[in-house]
FIKOLZA-1660 file (N, C-alpha, C; in steps of 0.1 Angstrom, whole numbers, plus 5000, padded with zeros to 4 digits):
% residues 76
   i   px   py   pz ch aa at
   1 5010 4988 5003  A  M  N
   1 5002 4999 5001  A  M CA
   1 5009 5008 4999  A  M  C
   2 5020 5010 5011  A  K  N
   2 5031 5025 5011  A  K CA
   2 5034 5029 4995  A  K  C
   3 5037 5019 4988  A  Q  N
   3 5046 5021 4973  A  Q CA
   3 5035 5025 4965  A  Q  C
   4 5025 5019 4965  A  G  N
   4 5012 5027 4957  A  G CA
   4 5005 5039 4961  A  G  C
   5 5007 5042 4970  A  Y  N
   5 5006 5055 4978  A  Y CA
   5 5015 5065 4972  A  Y  C
   6 5026 5062 4975  A  E  N
   6 5036 5073 4971  A  E CA
   6 5038 5076 4956  A  E  C
   7 5033 5063 4948  A  Q  N
   7 5035 5063 4935  A  Q CA
   7 5026 5073 4926  A  Q  C
   8 5011 5072 4934  A  L  N
   8 5000 5078 4934  A  L CA
   8 5001 5091 4938  A  L  C
   9 5008 5094 4949  A  Y  N
   9 5007 5111 4954  A  Y CA
   9 5023 5119 4942  A  Y  C
  10 5031 5110 4941  A  K  N
  10 5038 5120 4930  A  K CA
  10 5031 5122 4914  A  K  C
  11 5024 5110 4910  A  Q  N
  11 5016 5114 4901  A  Q CA
  11 5006 5125 4900  A  Q  C
  12 5001 5127 4915  A  V  N
  12 4989 5139 4919  A  V CA
  12 5001 5152 4919  A  V  C
  13 5008 5150 4925  A  M  N
  13 5016 5165 4925  A  M CA
  13 5022 5169 4913  A  M  C
  14 5021 5165 4905  A  S  N
  14 5026 5166 4890  A  S CA
  14 5020 5173 4880  A  S  C
  15 5005 5171 4886  A  L  N
  15 4993 5178 4881  A  L CA
  15 4993 5193 4883  A  L  C
  16 4989 5200 4872  A  D  N
  16 4989 5215 4872  A  D CA
  16 4980 5218 4887  A  D  C
  17 4978 5235 4890  A  L  N
  17 4974 5238 4905  A  L CA
  17 4959 5232 4901  A  L  C
  18 4954 5237 4889  A  N  N
  18 4939 5236 4891  A  N CA
  18 4931 5221 4890  A  N  C
  19 4943 5213 4882  A  A  N
  19 4935 5199 4884  A  A CA
  19 4940 5190 4901  A  A  C
  20 4949 5199 4906  A  R  N
  20 4950 5195 4916  A  R CA
  20 4940 5198 4928  A  R  C
  21 4934 5209 4924  A  A  N
  21 4924 5216 4935  A  A CA
  21 4914 5208 4933  A  A  C
  22 4909 5208 4917  A  E  N
  22 4897 5196 4917  A  E CA
  22 4895 5182 4922  A  E  C
  23 4909 5182 4920  A  L  N
  23 4909 5165 4930  A  L CA
  23 4909 5164 4942  A  L  C
  24 4915 5177 4948  A  A  N
  24 4910 5181 4961  A  A CA
  24 4895 5181 4965  A  A  C
  25 4889 5186 4958  A  R  N
  25 4877 5189 4961  A  R CA
  25 4867 5178 4962  A  R  C
  26 4870 5170 4949  A  D  N
  26 4867 5155 4950  A  D CA
  26 4867 5150 4959  A  D  C
  27 4880 5150 4965  A  L  N
  27 4882 5140 4977  A  L CA
  27 4877 5141 4985  A  L  C
  28 4873 5160 4989  A  L  N
  28 4869 5161 5003  A  L CA
  28 4856 5157 5001  A  L  C
  29 4849 5157 4989  A  E  N
  29 4831 5159 4990  A  E CA
  29 4828 5141 4991  A  E  C
  30 4838 5135 4984  A  S  N
  30 4835 5118 4989  A  S CA
  30 4837 5114 4999  A  S  C
  31 4839 5123 5009  A  L  N
  31 4842 5120 5023  A  L CA
  31 4832 5124 5031  A  L  C
  32 4826 5134 5022  A  E  N
  32 4811 5138 5032  A  E CA
  32 4796 5133 5028  A  E  C
  33 4801 5118 5017  A  T  N
  33 4790 5110 5012  A  T CA
  33 4793 5097 5016  A  T  C
  34 4798 5098 5026  A  L  N
  34 4801 5082 5030  A  L CA
  34 4789 5073 5032  A  L  C
  35 4791 5062 5028  A  S  N
  35 4774 5055 5031  A  S CA
  35 4774 5053 5050  A  S  C
  36 4765 5048 5051  A  E  N
  36 4759 5045 5065  A  E CA
  36 4772 5034 5072  A  E  C
  37 4774 5021 5064  A  A  N
  37 4781 5012 5069  A  A CA
  37 4796 5018 5068  A  A  C
  38 4798 5026 5061  A  E  N
  38 4815 5031 5060  A  E CA
  38 4814 5042 5071  A  E  C
  39 4805 5048 5071  A  N  N
  39 4806 5059 5083  A  N CA
  39 4811 5052 5099  A  N  C
  40 4799 5042 5099  A  E  N
  40 4799 5032 5113  A  E CA
  40 4810 5027 5115  A  E  C
  41 4819 5020 5107  A  R  N
  41 4830 5012 5107  A  R CA
  41 4839 5028 5109  A  R  C
  42 4844 5040 5106  A  L  N
  42 4851 5048 5107  A  L CA
  42 4848 5050 5124  A  L  C
  43 4837 5054 5124  A  W  N
  43 4837 5056 5140  A  W CA
  43 4841 5044 5148  A  W  C
  44 4838 5032 5148  A  L  N
  44 4844 5022 5154  A  L CA
  44 4856 5019 5155  A  L  C
  45 4862 5024 5142  A  E  N
  45 4877 5022 5146  A  E CA
  45 4883 5034 5155  A  E  C
  46 4875 5047 5155  A  V  N
  46 4883 5059 5165  A  V CA
  46 4880 5052 5178  A  V  C
  47 4869 5049 5180  A  A  N
  47 4861 5040 5196  A  A CA
  47 4872 5034 5199  A  A  C
  48 4876 5021 5191  A  Q  N
  48 4887 5015 5194  A  Q CA
  48 4898 5021 5195  A  Q  C
  49 4904 5028 5187  A  R  N
  49 4919 5033 5189  A  R CA
  49 4918 5039 5203  A  R  C
  50 4906 5046 5204  A  R  N
  50 4905 5060 5222  A  R CA
  50 4905 5050 5233  A  R  C
  51 4896 5035 5228  A  Q  N
  51 4899 5028 5239  A  Q CA
  51 4913 5020 5246  A  Q  C
  52 4917 5017 5234  A  T  N
  52 4933 5011 5234  A  T CA
  52 4939 5024 5242  A  T  C
  53 4942 5030 5234  A  E  N
  53 4950 5046 5243  A  E CA
  53 4945 5049 5256  A  E  C
  54 4933 5046 5260  A  A  N
  54 4930 5048 5275  A  A CA
  54 4934 5037 5283  A  A  C
  55 4933 5025 5276  A  L  N
  55 4940 5012 5285  A  L CA
  55 4954 5013 5288  A  L  C
  56 4960 5019 5276  A  Q  N
  56 4972 5018 5279  A  Q CA
  56 4979 5027 5289  A  Q  C
  57 4971 5042 5290  A  N  N
  57 4976 5054 5294  A  N CA
  57 4967 5056 5303  A  N  C
  58 4961 5055 5315  A  P  N
  58 4946 5058 5323  A  P CA
  58 4948 5072 5327  A  P  C
  59 4958 5075 5328  A  S  N
  59 4960 5090 5331  A  S CA
  59 4956 5101 5323  A  S  C
  60 4953 5097 5309  A  I  N
  60 4946 5105 5298  A  I CA
  60 4932 5108 5302  A  I  C
  61 4925 5099 5311  A  M  N
  61 4911 5100 5311  A  M CA
  61 4907 5112 5322  A  M  C
  62 4900 5116 5317  A  I  N
  62 4887 5128 5327  A  I CA
  62 4878 5123 5331  A  I  C
  63 4875 5122 5341  A  P  N
  63 4863 5122 5346  A  P CA
  63 4851 5133 5340  A  P  C
  64 4839 5126 5336  A  A  N
  64 4829 5131 5329  A  A CA
  64 4823 5142 5336  A  A  C
  65 4823 5144 5351  A  E  N
  65 4817 5155 5360  A  E CA
  65 4830 5165 5358  A  E  C
  66 4842 5166 5352  A  E  N
  66 4853 5176 5354  A  E CA
  66 4848 5181 5336  A  E  C
  67 4846 5172 5329  A  V  N
  67 4845 5175 5317  A  V CA
  67 4833 5184 5314  A  V  C
  68 4819 5180 5320  A  F  N
  68 4807 5190 5321  A  F CA
  68 4808 5203 5329  A  F  C
  69 4818 5202 5344  A  K  N
  69 4818 5214 5346  A  K CA
  69 4829 5228 5339  A  K  C
  70 4838 5219 5332  A  K  N
  70 4849 5227 5325  A  K CA
  70 4836 5236 5313  A  K  C
  71 4827 5224 5307  A  L  N
  71 4820 5228 5294  A  L CA
  71 4808 5240 5301  A  L  C
  72 4804 5240 5312  A  N  N
  72 4795 5250 5318  A  N CA
  72 4801 5262 5320  A  N  C
  73 4809 5261 5324  A  S  N
  73 4819 5275 5331  A  S CA
  73 4828 5278 5313  A  S  C
  74 4830 5275 5308  A  D  N
  74 4833 5280 5294  A  D CA
  74 4820 5288 5287  A  D  C
  75 4807 5280 5290  A  L  N
  75 4796 5284 5283  A  L CA
  75 4790 5300 5289  A  L  C
  76 4795 5303 5302  A  R  N
  76 4792 5315 5307  A  R CA
  76 4799 5323 5303  A  R  C
% end
């Protein structure tokens, strides 16, 4: 995959500015139109990664009470 990515990246970077901008727009738009299954899969990946991080380093966890307290004070 890495080799294919690098090759594709080189090809894209050889395009003129307008073509790269159009491609970037199309790519960003494709991310906004994910299917429900793709969206669910991506959220699951995020949740699993965060769970792994939390289990490996519990000190990064913030109690919900603290989070809500901060949110409330920031909104005032």
